Backbone bond lengths (Angstrom), bond angles and torsions (degrees), N, CA, C in turn:
res aa  C-N    CA-C-N  psi(-1)  N-CA   C-N-CA  omega(-1)  CA-C   N-CA-C  phi
1 X - - - 1.449 - - 1.533 111.08 -
2 X 1.272 117.19 -42.75 1.477 122.33 -174.70 1.484 113.12 -119.00
3 X 1.289 118.42 71.65 1.497 123.89 177.81 1.459 114.09 45.18
4 X 1.318 119.55 52.19 1.433 125.61 177.26 1.481 118.10 70.37
5 X 1.369 120.35 -1.72 1.471 117.72 173.67 1.546 107.80 -104.04
6 X 1.363 110.58 161.85 1.500 117.37 179.38 1.541 105.88 -72.00
7 X 1.320 109.22 143.63 1.499 118.12 170.52 1.475 111.03 -82.62
8 X 1.348 116.94 127.12 1.451 120.77 176.59 1.482 109.67 -84.18
9 X 1.313 113.92 119.40 1.502 123.05 -174.06 1.535 106.49 -117.05
10 X 1.324 115.07 128.99 1.481 118.80 169.80 1.484 106.37 -103.34
11 X 1.329 117.66 131.35 1.464 123.80 173.57 1.523 106.43 -111.75
12 X 1.293 118.09 128.92 1.492 122.00 -178.48 1.556 109.39 -129.39
13 X 1.316 114.74 110.35 1.445 117.57 178.00 1.510 109.89 -157.17
14 X 1.336 116.92 138.09 1.480 121.27 -178.30 1.484 111.75 -82.22
15 X 1.267 122.34 -7.78 1.399 126.54 177.65 1.560 108.01 -89.82
16 X 1.297 116.50 102.11 1.538 121.45 -170.25 1.495 109.28 -63.59
17 X 1.241 121.02 -36.54 1.472 118.76 -178.63 1.510 113.28 -71.35
18 X 1.298 114.87 -42.78 1.507 122.42 175.62 1.581 109.61 -61.67
19 X 1.352 114.42 -44.27 1.423 120.20 -177.94 1.507 108.94 -62.08
20 X 1.310 121.34 -49.14 1.412 125.86 -179.18 1.608 112.23 -64.63
21 X 1.277 117.18 -39.23 1.412 121.01 179.25 1.535 108.44 -64.19
22 X 1.326 116.38 -44.29 1.513 123.44 -179.00 1.521 108.00 -61.42
23 X 1.368 116.07 -47.50 1.487 121.61 178.82 1.472 111.24 -56.03
24 X 1.345 118.86 -49.45 1.455 126.38 -178.03 1.555 107.72 -60.21
25 X 1.350 118.90 -42.38 1.484 121.91 -177.78 1.534 108.14 -62.18
26 X 1.335 116.85 -49.31 1.418 120.14 -178.76 1.493 111.56 -65.07
27 X 1.272 122.39 -38.73 1.461 124.94 -178.79 1.545 108.83 -67.09
28 X 1.354 117.14 -40.34 1.392 120.41 -176.21 1.507 117.05 -77.31
29 X 1.307 116.53 -29.54 1.426 121.92 -169.21 1.503 116.57 -111.40
30 X 1.280 116.32 -1.88 1.479 118.10 -178.30 1.537 108.84 -156.42
31 X 1.344 117.98 168.88 1.427 121.72 -176.91 1.507 107.03 -96.38
32 X 1.332 116.20 82.71 1.490 123.20 -178.91 1.485 110.76 -119.69
33 X 1.348 115.72 146.43 1.425 123.71 168.22 1.526 103.43 -103.61
34 X 1.322 119.07 108.13 1.422 126.33 -165.83 1.566 109.28 -106.41
35 X 1.258 114.03 131.97 1.522 122.70 169.74 1.487 108.86 -121.35
36 X 1.399 114.70 124.76 1.469 116.02 -172.90 1.559 106.54 -112.79
37 X 1.275 116.24 138.61 1.465 125.02 176.95 1.442 112.87 -132.20
38 X 1.425 116.95 142.54 1.449 124.16 -177.98 1.569 110.48 -90.96
39 X 1.287 117.48 -10.02 1.527 120.31 -178.70 1.503 111.10 -140.93
40 X 1.337 112.91 153.79 1.442 117.85 176.36 1.525 114.77 -64.05
41 X 1.370 110.76 -31.29 1.514 119.48 179.42 1.582 108.03 -60.85
42 X 1.332 117.56 -46.46 1.443 121.86 -178.45 1.523 112.27 -65.29
43 X 1.348 115.41 -37.39 1.458 119.42 174.62 1.478 111.07 -60.99
44 X 1.327 116.32 -49.12 1.486 118.24 -173.08 1.567 107.22 -69.61
45 X 1.265 120.99 -33.14 1.475 122.07 176.43 1.535 113.10 -62.75
46 X 1.272 116.37 -24.31 1.495 122.07 -179.84 1.537 114.55 -106.52
47 X 1.265 119.32 14.72 1.422 119.99 178.50 1.503 116.18 -63.35
48 X 1.357 114.64 -19.07 1.480 121.82 176.72 1.526 109.30 -68.18
49 X 1.369 119.68 -13.09 1.488 120.64 174.29 1.510 114.80 -78.53
50 X 1.410 112.84 3.86 1.396 122.07 171.95 1.529 116.97 55.25
51 X 1.329 118.45 68.24 1.459 120.19 -179.62 1.518 107.52 -72.26
52 X 1.350 114.89 150.82 1.445 123.60 171.87 1.531 110.43 -80.71
53 X 1.295 117.43 -36.22 1.439 123.93 -174.61 1.509 104.85 -149.26
54 X 1.365 115.03 148.92 1.485 121.39 172.87 1.494 107.06 -130.64
55 X 1.347 112.41 131.13 1.483 122.33 172.68 1.543 106.21 -105.44
56 X 1.323 115.01 119.04 1.444 116.56 -164.82 1.594 107.25 -129.37
57 X 1.315 114.96 131.62 1.443 122.74 176.34 1.573 111.77 -69.36
58 X 1.262 115.52 144.44 1.421 120.86 -177.56 1.524 115.18 -71.32
59 X 1.305 117.69 -41.66 1.458 120.29 -174.04 1.593 114.20 -91.11
60 X 1.228 121.62 -59.39 1.442 125.54 176.95 1.438 117.43 61.21
61 X 1.348 119.07 27.79 1.495 122.08 -179.15 1.449 111.86 -114.22
62 X 1.253 121.38 14.13 1.456 124.05 -173.87 1.540 110.79 -75.04
63 X 1.290 122.77 -28.07 1.439 127.46 -178.97 1.528 107.65 -92.54
64 X 1.274 118.24 -51.22 1.475 124.26 -178.84 1.558 111.22 -129.90
65 X 1.310 115.52 115.13 1.478 116.44 -177.08 1.523 111.96 -61.75
66 X 1.294 121.75 -16.54 1.412 125.37 -179.49 1.524 112.49 -96.45
67 X 1.306 116.80 2.37 1.493 123.21 -178.54 1.514 110.02 -64.92
68 X 1.280 117.88 155.44 1.507 124.61 173.97 1.580 104.53 -63.90
69 X 1.301 114.50 135.19 1.461 119.68 172.68 1.522 108.14 -81.35
70 X 1.360 113.00 177.86 1.469 115.90 -174.27 1.551 116.66 -65.34
71 X 1.355 115.49 -32.57 1.463 118.13 176.95 1.556 112.29 -71.64
72 X 1.342 115.35 -36.87 1.520 115.50 175.74 1.574 107.37 -66.09
73 X 1.275 114.11 -42.11 1.559 114.08 179.30 1.525 110.05 -62.87
74 X 1.301 115.96 -44.16 1.442 120.24 176.36 1.482 113.55 -52.91
75 X 1.340 117.83 -43.22 1.439 122.98 -179.29 1.523 108.97 -65.17
76 X 1.287 114.99 -40.30 1.598 116.70 -179.57 1.550 108.65 -68.96
77 X 1.318 115.20 -35.38 1.560 115.61 176.11 1.498 110.56 -62.17
78 X 1.390 114.88 -44.07 1.421 120.09 -179.38 1.537 111.90 -63.66
79 X 1.317 116.55 -37.77 1.499 120.23 173.94 1.550 110.04 -59.74
80 X 1.323 115.78 -43.91 1.480 120.76 -177.96 1.470 112.64 -65.58
81 X 1.386 114.26 -51.74 1.469 120.60 -177.67 1.487 107.33 -161.89
82 X 1.312 114.40 102.45 1.463 119.90 -177.99 1.515 114.38 -69.56
83 X 1.368 119.54 -9.14 1.425 121.52 175.50 1.580 116.69 -82.43
84 X 1.338 116.42 -7.87 1.388 118.09 -179.42 1.525 108.85 -77.97
85 X 1.295 124.16 118.21 1.379 127.13 178.90 1.465 110.81 -69.02
86 X 1.398 118.99 128.09 1.408 124.39 -177.48 1.570 104.63 -121.94
87 X 1.376 111.63 126.30 1.434 116.76 173.40 1.535 109.49 -108.41
88 X 1.304 115.65 127.89 1.475 118.76 -175.81 1.505 104.56 -90.61
89 X 1.378 117.96 138.55 1.395 127.51 179.48 1.449 108.75 -122.15
90 X 1.363 118.16 126.73 1.498 118.64 -176.96 1.462 112.41 -156.69
91 X 1.347 113.98 157.88 1.485 119.04 174.43 1.505 112.51 -88.50
92 X 1.322 115.13 0.26 1.438 121.71 176.62 1.608 111.47 -72.14
93 X 1.269 115.21 125.16 1.498 115.97 179.42 1.549 113.03 -110.34
94 X 1.308 114.07 22.74 1.434 120.28 -179.89 1.535 108.42 -90.53
95 X 1.368 114.01 131.40 1.489 117.69 -178.76 1.521 113.73 -66.26
96 X 1.295 118.28 -24.79 1.434 120.16 -178.86 1.619 108.89 -71.16
97 X 1.312 114.23 -32.68 1.454 119.90 176.93 1.573 108.32 -64.22
98 X 1.312 117.11 -50.17 1.444 123.26 177.11 1.523 114.60 -54.22
99 X 1.364 111.86 -46.89 1.438 119.59 -179.71 1.511 111.15 -64.23
100 X 1.345 119.99 -39.40 1.400 127.67 -177.95 1.603 104.79 -65.65
101 X 1.294 118.89 -39.87 1.456 121.80 -179.49 1.554 108.32 -64.34
102 X 1.290 118.64 -37.39 1.456 124.20 -179.41 1.525 108.82 -69.56
103 X 1.315 117.05 -36.78 1.475 119.39 179.13 1.560 108.88 -67.20
104 X 1.343 117.98 -29.03 1.430 121.69 175.53 1.525 112.27 -81.97
105 X 1.296 117.08 8.18 1.455 126.68 176.04 1.625 114.40 71.34
106 X 1.267 113.19 35.72 1.503 118.56 169.05 1.457 107.86 -70.01
107 X 1.378 118.31 144.86 1.444 120.49 -178.95 1.556 107.37 -70.27
108 X 1.287 115.82 -40.18 1.448 120.27 -177.47 1.548 111.90 -161.06
109 X 1.266 119.06 171.41 1.445 124.63 -177.24 1.477 110.06 -132.68
110 X 1.347 118.08 124.82 1.417 120.82 179.81 1.510 112.28 -124.74
111 X 1.388 114.95 138.34 1.464 120.82 177.79 1.510 107.37 -79.55
112 X 1.369 114.74 140.94 1.435 117.37 171.27 1.490 110.13 -73.97
113 X 1.358 116.33 122.74 1.414 124.28 -178.63 1.466 108.84 -158.87
114 X 1.386 115.34 -171.65 1.473 119.67 178.10 1.562 108.60 -72.01
115 X 1.280 120.48 -23.28 1.465 121.91 -175.35 1.534 111.01 -102.01
116 X 1.349 116.09 5.94 1.480 117.35 -177.38 1.562 113.23 -60.37
117 X 1.300 118.37 -36.87 1.475 118.40 179.29 1.503 111.84 -63.85
118 X 1.306 117.39 -44.54 1.520 120.47 -179.47 1.486 108.77 -63.94
119 X 1.333 117.89 -40.77 1.559 119.57 178.05 1.541 108.81 -64.51
120 X 1.299 119.22 -42.51 1.424 122.51 179.69 1.567 110.12 -60.45
121 X 1.246 117.75 -42.48 1.479 123.07 177.92 1.495 108.28 -58.61
122 X 1.311 117.12 -50.43 1.550 121.88 -179.25 1.529 108.74 -58.91
123 X 1.284 116.88 -45.50 1.484 119.91 -177.74 1.592 107.78 -64.21
124 X 1.276 118.88 -45.33 1.440 120.94 -179.75 1.537 109.92 -61.27
125 X 1.340 118.42 -38.52 1.433 118.33 177.29 1.522 110.78 -67.78
126 X 1.311 117.85 -34.40 1.445 121.80 177.70 1.503 111.03 -69.38
127 X 1.388 121.47 -35.91 1.410 121.96 172.24 1.494 113.33 -58.73
128 X 1.347 116.95 -43.47 1.491 117.33 -178.62 1.532 113.69 -69.78
129 X 1.353 114.42 -33.81 1.457 117.60 176.19 1.519 110.00 -69.91
130 X 1.230 120.58 -36.82 1.478 125.77 178.50 1.533 104.90 -64.39
131 X 1.311 120.05 -51.27 1.449 123.44 -176.14 1.577 109.49 -59.28
132 X 1.282 115.16 -44.12 1.462 121.37 -178.71 1.526 106.74 -60.51
133 X 1.367 119.61 -52.02 1.426 123.82 177.82 1.524 111.50 -52.42
134 X 1.371 116.67 -44.63 1.414 123.77 -174.65 1.562 107.01 -63.55
135 X 1.318 118.79 -46.18 1.442 124.36 177.65 1.548 112.51 -60.23
136 X 1.388 117.61 -43.53 1.365 120.57 177.74 1.605 114.32 -64.81
137 X 1.339 110.87 -37.84 1.478 117.54 178.47 1.610 107.30 -66.20
138 X 1.316 117.69 -45.56 1.423 120.21 -177.49 1.536 107.53 -61.35
139 X 1.332 117.06 -44.01 1.435 121.57 178.41 1.501 113.45 -56.27
140 X 1.369 115.35 -46.50 1.410 121.97 177.70 1.506 112.37 -62.08
141 X 1.338 116.61 -47.20 1.462 124.96 -177.31 1.613 108.35 -57.32
142 X 1.282 115.27 -40.17 1.435 121.48 -175.93 1.542 114.33 -67.57
143 X 1.339 112.48 -24.09 1.459 121.92 -177.58 1.522 111.82 -92.10
144 X 1.331 118.73 -8.24 1.425 121.18 -177.00 1.546 110.24 -82.33
């Protein structure tokens, strides 16, 4: 996917079972270097590990009711590096929640379901296609 090197993927979810199942899916079906975190705070603490993509739960308050939620975490990620694509993952099926995530500059929004992993894979592929096109466009524009 990324020029022969492993893609560094951060998974952030307070649901330990869902987090582990997602981690296993990515490790078994693609060439990822996965780091899993149960809180947004832990994710933000490790941003210096330079993730290529972050998959972030919307709520994140299952372990600590005072923990940062997904949007607060997303904002911190954006402050650190706005170029890191963040995909919000949630059981919320309300359109206003998805729209709010987009206003906070999430790359995409995915509902937790049986097909979430396949959708995430497609989005990740789209991210790398987009980044490749962006690099090619920049290269072309520099030569004009």
